[in-house]
C-alpha positions, 0 to 999 in steps of 0.5 A: 455209121451203121454197116448193115444194108450197106455196100462195101468195097475192099481191095487186097481182099484175097487174103490177110487183112482184106479177107478178114475185113470183107468177112467182118463187114459181111457178118455185119450185114454189108454186101461186100465187093471183094477186089483183088488181082488174085482171082483164086484168092478173091473167090475163096474169100467170097466162098468163105463169106457165102459159107457164113451166110453173107453176101459178096462178089468177086471183082478184078481190081488192079489199083495200080493204074487209073484205068484199073481203079475206074473200071473197078468202081464202075463195075461195083456201082453197076452191080450193086447200085452204089458204094457206101464203104471203101477199104483201100487195103491193097499193098505190096512190099518191095521184097528181098532180092535185090534189096535197096538200093539195087532194087530195080526202078520198075519194082520201085515204081510198082510199090509206089503205084500200089501203096501210095497212088493206089490209095490216093486214086482209090480214095478219090474214086471213093469220094465220087462214089460215096457222095452219090449216096450222101456220104460214107466211110473210107479206111486206108491201110497204112503201117507202123512202118510209116512212123520211122525208117525201114532201111531194108525197104524204104520204099514201103515205109515211105509209101505208108507214111504218105498214106498217113499224111494223105488220110489226115489231109482228108479230114475236111471231107467229113464236113464238106462231103459227109465222107469220113477218111481214116487210116489203120496202122498195123504192126506186124501181121501174120499174112502172106505179105510177110512170106512175099518179102522172101521166096514167097513162103519164107520171110526175108532174112532181114525180117527174122529179128522183128518176127522173133522179137514180137507176137504177131498180130492176126488179120482179125485184129486189124479188121476189128479196128477197121470196123470200129473206124467205120462205125465211129462217126467222130473219127475223120482223118485219124491214123489208128495204131494196132500193135502188140504190147511186146512190139519192140519200141512199142512206147515210142511207136505209140508216142510217134503216132500220137504226135501225128 
């Protein structure tokens, strides 16, 4: 798919992977709808794109509710006349205090609402928007955590596994709707979500061994894969892994991803 001249919506675009993808799409010539609940961070992303000569606009986007999804897509379509590309990237981790199983039910509900239901609702809204343009591309952000248990944050791992399964089930949309839905599975990326597992700045203690054992990916490593999935018309229902070679159990993880 050619990106230049298209309209792209990126959720969770106030920082990290979302910001990197928004900037990369703009650099390729797309008009980018930068969506997030964090207005300050989202507007910073818009400024960064404008500084590089790109086109972008901020939209408040709460992907945890049906009304939030509907309002976001309606606002972007009204502003740009349509949508061609969607990156469902918004996501959260459960955090460190209290950990599983003491974590409150409201926090469990929020993680599931954002990470799993948000992606499913976002993909559904994307299909309704993209079919008006004759097709398009959707990329969902999952995680390497989808491929195995994560005892300190099983809610996060379970929601990301749901994203992978859901994305694979959407493969048939390429034929029926000319809409390709794919997923990217990042390893550990140097983004603010890492600090939010702890006190907001310092990662949770349980993440320390994993951080020490691998070279962290950068957001641009993931945005490169997102753009690759958007451009490659042969990819539909794919779940593409992005990890550093020194990631613990890298070979096992790659094998698990290949097995689907």
